[in-house]
N, C-alpha and C positions, 0 to 999 in steps of 0.2 A: 067468655072473658074470664080472667083469673083474677079472685080476692086475693090482694097483696098480703092482708093483714093475716088470711087464712094460712097463705103459703107459707108465710115466714114461721106460724106456729107449726106446720107441718115440718119444717125443716128442722125448727129446735126440737121435736117432738120423738122424731123418728131416727135422726142421724147424727152421729158423733161428725166433725169436720173431716172431711175428703176432698176428693180430687175435683168436686164440681161444688162444694158449700164450704165455707168458711165464715167465722164470726169473728169480729174483733169490738173491742169495747169503745174505740174511736179512731177516727184518721186524722192526720194532720198534712194537709195541703201547704201549711205557712213555712216549713223547710224542705231542704232539699233531701233529707234523711227520710222525711215523711212520705213525700212524693215518691222517692225512689222505692221505697217499702211498697206503695200503693202499686205500681208499675211492675214492679217484680210479680207481684201476686196475680194482677189483670195478664201478663204473659203468660204464668203457669198455667193459670186454669183455662186460656184460650188452647194453650197448645194440648192440655190433658183433656180435653173435651170437643174435639172438633166436629161433632154430629148432635149437640144439645145445649142447652143454657147452664151457664155457672153461677151462683150467687154468692155476694159478700153483703153479710147481715151485718150492719154497723149499730152500736149500741147496746150489746150486751154481753154482760158479764162472764168472764168465761169459766170461773170457778164452778158456779152452779145455775147457768143458763136465765141468769135474771134479766128481764128487760128493762133495762134505766133509762134508755134513750139518750139521743144527742141533740145538737140544737138542728133547727130548721137549716138546710142547706139548700140554697136555689142558685147554686152556680152551674148554669146551662151549658157552659165552656168546657167541664171537664172533658170530655171527647176531644176537645183541643189539645190537652195536657196529653193523652194518650198518642193522639195522632203524632204530635212533636217527637215522642221521645221512641216510640215503637215501629218498629218494621213490620208489615202485614199487620197491622191493628187489629184487632175485633171491635165492633158496632157495642158501644156500652150506653147504659143509662143509670141515672141515679134518681131513685124515687123517695119522698119523706111518705114514710108511713104511720098514722097516727094511732095511738092504743088508750083504751079508755082511763087505763091507771094514769097515763101519763101526764103531766102539766100542759098547758095548751102550746106551748114552746117548746115541747119537747117531742120526739119524734124517733121513730127507728128508720136507719137510712137502709135501703137496700140497692144495691146494685148488680144490675142483669149483665152478663158477660153474653154476647150472641156467639153462635159457631159461624165460623167463617165460611163464606162459600168456595173461595179457592183453595181451603183447606192448608195453605202455604202457613210453614213455621214463623211464629212470632217471635222478636228478638228485637233486643234493645238498639235502637238507630244509634245513639251516642251516649257518652259518658254520664252518669249522675251519680252522686255521693261514692259510695265505693265500688258501683257498678260499673264494668267498661262497656262500651259500644259494642254490638256482635255477640253478648252472652244472651243464651236462650235457658228459658227457665221453665221445668216442669213439676207437676205434684206428685211427691211420694207420701201417700197417706195423707195426713195434714200439714206437711211441709213444702215449703215451694222451694225447690233446690235447681243450683245451675247445673247445666250439662253443657259441655264444650264441644261436644262429637255430634253427628246424624242423629236422629230420635226417629222412632219408628212408633205413633201412636196407635193404640189399639181402641177401640169403640168399647167401653164396659160399664158405661153408665146409660145409655140413652133412653132403656127400657125404665129404669129405677126414677129418671128423672121426670118421663112422661106421666108414670103413677102418680109421682108426687103432684105435678102440675094439674093432673085431672081429677086428685082429690079435693083441690084449692078453687075449683070453678064457682063464681057467682052462683046465689040462687035470689028468688025474689024473697024471699023473707030475710036474707042477709040483706039487701038492698032496704028494704022497709027498715027493718031492724035499725040500721045504720042511717036512714033518713029522721027518723026519731029521734036519736040518740044525739044527732047533729042539732037537731032543733031545739030541746031540750039544753043541752047543753050551751048553746048560743043563744039563751032567750033574753038575755040583757042586750045583745048586740044585735037587734033587728036582723034574724035569722030569715032567708030565702032560699029558694030552689027552683030550677028550671030543668026541663026534661028535652032533651037534644036529638032529634031523628028519632023519636020513640022509643030512645033505649037508653041513652046516657042520662045520668041524674046527678046534677052539678048544684052542691050545696055553696053557700057564701053568708059570711055575717061580719059585721063592723059599725062601730059606732059613723052614725052620719052628721054631716052640715051641708046647709045649703050655701053657696056663695054665686051672687051672679047667677041665679036658676040653673048653676050643677050641683051635682052632689056629689059629696067626698065623703071617703072612708077613712078611718082610722083603726088601728087593732083588729087587722082584715086578717080572716081565714075563709080561704077556699078549698074544698076538697070536692072529688071526682069519687061519687059515692060507689059505683060499678065496681072499680077496682081497690077501694080503700086506700085513695093516694091524695095526700095533702100537697096540693097544686101551688099554695102560695100563703105565705104567713108574713103579717110584718106587724110590731108590737108597738111602733111609733109612726113612722112615716104615713102621708096622707098618699090615698089610692082613689083613682078614678076609674069606673066600670063603667065598659059600655055594651049593650047585648043584641044581635039579633038571631036569626032562626039559627043561622050556622055557626054562629063565632061568638065567643066569650072573650072581651079585651079589658086586659088590666094596664092601665098606665101610673107606673110609681112613681112619687115625689119624695126626694131627700130635703131635707131642711139644715141648711148650713147659712153660716154668718160670723160676724165679730161684733165686739164692743154691744150686744142686746139688740142689734138690729138681723134677724134672721129671715129668710126666705126660702120658698120652696121653689126646688128646681126640678126637671124632668129627670127622671134615671133612666128607666128602662119601660119598654112597652114588653107584655108578652101575650100574645095571640092564641087562644086555644080555637082550633079549627076542627068542627065534629062534621064526620064524610057519611055518605049513604052506605056505605059498605060497611058500617059496625067499625069504624077504625078512627082515631083521629090524631091531629100534629101539633105539636105545641113548638111555637117560633118565639124567639127573642131578639129584641132589638134594642141594642143601648143606644139612647137618643141625649145624655149626658153631656153638658157643657160647662166645664168647670167654672165656677165664677174667679173674677180678676179682682185682685186688691192691691192696693198701696204696698208697695216692696217696703217700705219705712216703717208704716203702720203695722203691717204683717210680721217684720223683725220684732217689734217691740212685743207682740204677744207669742212669738216662739220662745222670746227670752224669758218671759214668766213661764212658759211653760217647761224650760230646761231648769228654772230657779225649782219648781214644784216637782218634777223629776228628781233632782237631786235630792230634795227633802225627802221625798218616798224612800229612795237607796239608803241614804243613812237611817229611816225610821223617824225622822225628827216630828215634833208634834205639829200637825197642820190648824191653823187656824179655821174659824168657821168660815171665812171669805173665801179661804184657800182650798176648804172642802168643796164650796161650790163652784168654783173656778176649775177643781178636779175633774166636774163633769163636762167640761168642753174641751178636757186636754186632748182627747183622742181626735176631735173635729179639726181643732186649731192646727196640729199637727198636718191633719191630712189635707186641710185647704194650703197650707205652708208647701207641702209637697206637690201637689197641683198648680202651685205658682210659682214653682222651679227651684223651691229649697229641698234639694235632693236628700240630707241628711234628714230630713224629717223623720224620714219613714225606717230609717234605722230607730231613731230615738223613740217612735211610738212602738216598733218592735221590743225595746228595753223596757218600756214601759209595762208591757203587758201582765207579768206577773205580780206586780206593785199596785195596779189597777184591782186586778183579780182580788187581792187579798185587803184593798181598802174600801171598795164602794162597788155595790152591785151595780148603779148607775151608769157609775164610770165606765166598769167593764163592759156593759152591755153596749156602750156608744163607741168603746174599740172593737167589738165584734162588729158594729154595724160599718164601722169605718175601712175595715179590712174586708169586707163583704164588696163594698163600692171599689177598693181598689182592684180586688179578684178580677171584677168583672170589666175593668177599664184594661187590666193589664192582659186580659184574654182577646180581648177586642184589637 
């Protein structure tokens, strides 16, 4: 089994960006331009590596290879985006890899682009941003370039990629060190671990509270130690965990409401199933049912949101009460959108830079709201 943290270190240490490896400071899935550039890289790396894995490492500064990290990204439907826009798409995975020097909410994103069995050329299925449907991309050195003619791909990377992956295999010492590291870092959050199938080591931690004989967790962190992959992270929402000999199940809740009355709503079920053949599957099921509110009452809160947003744009002084209301702005727009006020999503997008500049809490709520919207959209 490959230790993904070690794999990233080996990629950064031994290779400049090339046809099978690229690094980015961040990705932007919130804009058509960001999606288009991501799809271009996936298409190019898939075409240029017909027989081996390709890797995109996210959260690394280009100038000095410094690992600065990105937000935990739990969008399991990223494959849907690739399938929707690419003809003959590869299978891709996005994994969150923790590093000891990064804050708990920061990871390095690792995108693995797997070789296609049919070896057919990958191309854009339809237009997106400035790229036209039918476009074909390949890697030339560290650059993804369009090709408008038939291309012949030669296998020049398989042996090198095989060697890098071989040097990134996990060991008992790495596993034990990582378990002790997790338990120490999470000592204030009730850390636990379980071994599945006598092979997989899963660690988790979180603040606990019991309600009606059920245990709920907040500030949850779950890691698959063998691969050094962070499977789940939530700084706010409540989580329910169920465990048996073959499966680790997570039910995530999101807190929504208006005028001081908040309730927890089931958001998504994640099932991690461990198999006897030393493999595992992760399945996600969106179970969210948007709460419904009185349209007149909701319009009142949306109007208050609009007033706050105008003050932010004009850089007017906010009262202490308005600063408190700012923390609810993203979720009010989210509720508005889910209740049929379609313009709320555009205003939420407009608010992004102002929330980021004004309040860490308000901006964190914005990112959580966008995460929920992504999940709903891809489903």
